[in-house]
N, C-alpha and C positions, 0 to 999 in steps of 0.2 A: 565690589569686586569679589569679596569673599563669598557672598551669597550666590552669585552666578556661577563661580567655579564649584562651590559645594553642590548646587543643584545639578550641574552637568555631571559631576563625578557620581552622585547618587543615582541619576538616571542610568549612566553607563553600567554601574554595578548591578542595578536592578535587571537590566537586559541580560547581563551575563549570568545572573542567578537563575532567571527564568529559563534561559537556554540550557543550563546545566540540569534542570528538571526535565526537560522535554526532549533532550538529545543524549544519546550515548555515542561516544566517538573513541574508537580504539587508538587513534592518533598515529603519528609517524609520517614518514615521507613515501609510504607505499601507495600503489594505485588505489583509488577510492571506489568502494562498493557502497552504495547508498540504498537502504531498504525502506520501503513505503508499505505500511501495513494496510489491511482491508477494513471494511466497515465494522464497527463495534469491536475493533481490536486496538492494540497499542503497540509500542516498540518492544513490549515484553514477548510478543509472539515469536520474535526473531532471536532473542538473547541466546538461548541454548543452541539453536540451529546454526547460528553464524560463528560460534566460537572457533571451529576448525579453520575458518577462512581468515582469521586474524593473523595467522602465521605469515601469509603472503600479501595481505591486503589491509588497507585502512578501512574498517568497517564502521558505517555511520547508521545508526538507528533513530528514527524520528517518531515522536508522537504528533500526528497530524491534527489540525485544528478540530476541537470538539472531543478529542479522545486522549486517554492516559492522563498525563499531567497538564496537557495543553488545554486548559478549560477557560481560558480568557474569552469572554464573550465577543463575538464578531457580528457584523451586519451581513456578512456574505460567506456562505459555505459552499460555494460552487466548486467545481473541479479546477476552474481557472485560478480561483483565490488560493486553493490548496497548493497548486503548482508554483504560484508566486511565493507562498511561504516556504516552500522547499528551496527555491532559488535564493531567498533572503538568508536562510540558514546556511547554505553552502558558501555564500559570499562571506558570512560571519566567520565561517570555519576556514576560509582561504582556499576552498576547493574550486579549482578552475575546470577540472575534467573529472568525469566519474562515469561509472555505469550504474544505471537506476534498475532496481529490482522492485516491481510493484505487484503486490498481491491483490487481486480483485479491484476494489476501489482505488488502491494504491497505483494500479496499472492505468486506471482512468487519468489520474493526475500525471502519471509518467508520460502518457501520450501528449497531454497538454504541454508539459515540459519540453518534450521532443519538438513540438510545434513552435513554441516560443523561444527556446534556448538550445537549438540544435547544436550549436558550436561547443556546448559543454559536455555533450554526450559521446562516450566512447562505445556504449552499447546500452540496450534496453531489453529487460526481461519482463514479459507479460505472464505473470504467474497466476494462472487461473483467471485471466482478464480478457478484455475485448475492446476493439475499437468501434463496435457497433453501438447505435443508440438503443434505448429501451424501446421495445415494441409497445403498441397500444395496450396490450394485455399486461405487460410488465409495469407500465406507467400506472395502471389501475391498482396493481398490487402495491406499488410504492404509496399511493394514496391510502390504501388500506392499512398499510404499516404505520403511517403517520397517525391515522385515526385510532389504531390499536394502542400505540404508545401513549397518545394523549388521554385515552380512556382508562387504560389499565396499568400504565407505568412501565418503566424500563425493566424492573426485575422480572415481571411476568413475561415480558416480551423475550428477554434473553433465555428464560426457561424453555421457550419453545423454538427459538431461532437457531441455536447452535447445532444440535444433534443431526438435523436433516442435511447439513453441509457435509457430513461424513458419509462415505459409501456405507450402505446398510450393513454389509458384512464386516465393517471395521468398527462399528460403534461400541461393541463390547470391549475390544482390546484398547480402544481410545477413550474409554470413559473418563479417566482422569484428565485427558486433554479437553474433553467436552466441558467438564466442570470448570477447568482453568480459563477456557475462553468465555464461558458464561459469566464467570466472575469478573473478568476484565471488562466485559461489556456493561455490566451493571455499575461500574465505577465511572462510566462515561458522563458527559455533560448532556442533560436532556434536551436543552435547546439546541445545542451543536448537533446531536444526533438527528433530531427532527429536520434541522436545516440541511444536513448532509444528505438525507434521503431525498429531499426535494432537489438538491444539487445533482445527484446521480440520475433522477428522473428526467431532468431537463437538459442533460448534456447532449451535444449534437453528435452526428456521425463523424468519426475521425479515421475512417479507413483511408482517406487521402493521406494522412500522416504516415501510415504504414507504407503506402505506395511511393512516397517521396523521401522517406527517411534514408539518410546516408550511412548511418552506423548499422552494425548487425543487430538482429532482433532474436531473442530466444523465447519460444513459446512453451510454456510447461502446461500440460493439458491433462485433466482428469477425464477418462473416458465415460465416467458415470457422473460427471459434474452436474448437479441440478441447476446451478446458476448460469454456467456458460455451456450450452449444448456443444457436443463434439462437432456437429455439422458446421457451426459457426467458426470454431477454431480452425477446422480443415480449410475453410474458404479463406480465412485470413493469413494463414501460413504461407500462401503463395504470393502475398502482396509485396513484402519487402524484397529488395534487391539481394540482400544477404540475410537469409533466415535459417534458424535452427529450430528444431521442434523435438520435444521430448514427451511422449505419450505414456501415461500410467494407467494400466488396467486396474479394476477394482479400486478406483480412487474417485472421490467426490471433489470437494471445492478446497480442500486444505491439505495438499500433498506434503507440506513441511511437517505435518503431524502424522499423516497416514503412512507415508513412506519417506521418512526424513533422510535416510542414508542414500537412497536412490536420487531424490531430488537435489540433495547437496552435491553429489557427484556430478550430476548433469550441470548444475550451476557453476561448480568449480572449473569444469572443463570448458564451459562457455567463456568464463572470465579469463581463462588461460589463453584464449585466442585473441582477446582484446588488448592485452598489455604486453 
């Protein structure tokens, strides 16, 4: 009896410790805003940005599988697997309803979450993200990314990956942010990152999710986003029954760093309509 109880208790504590490393939760009984980071990012990208929101909301930041402190090896790095992980975390935290804010890859997982767990969503924000699948050209670029990382390593990849995500006119002023994001990416799990590139490459078209979603959707769009072309975002903004759109000029793929006050105001206004 002693050994079984001790084993169960040890496993329970282990789960709690792992969760404490991979999740930041401001706690309380306030409405929950759950932030999902993008590729080669971690929960750190949201920490400073979300501090003002903690006055009115329970803010939850996650390290998605393969990134940040969430480096436990997995056999599956698909967007579906990531959404299931988010659901497991929310169940662990006792959160039954929330708004999901997903940056880029986080938005891909947010769309899967909306497809599988629609009853839990009060709202969804696609923060420089898209419901469209990769084009044939982009699939080839994903394959080249995998080959580059395997050949040259993660550090060299991150040295070239981050800066082009920023609008060219913002790169000088955002140089500290570029270095910050590059350092975060270099700390990721190599196997997880390669698996995630394949998972993004193989994700299906989820525009039907936007067409059928019952909760409001906010699109935050960079007009000069190199990853999500403006034309794609314009097409998708018309799909949900209740959609909000916030367009940022002179902005690439990381509006929370390029224009933090403006994007925070848009996000806070959207959240205010949900709860």
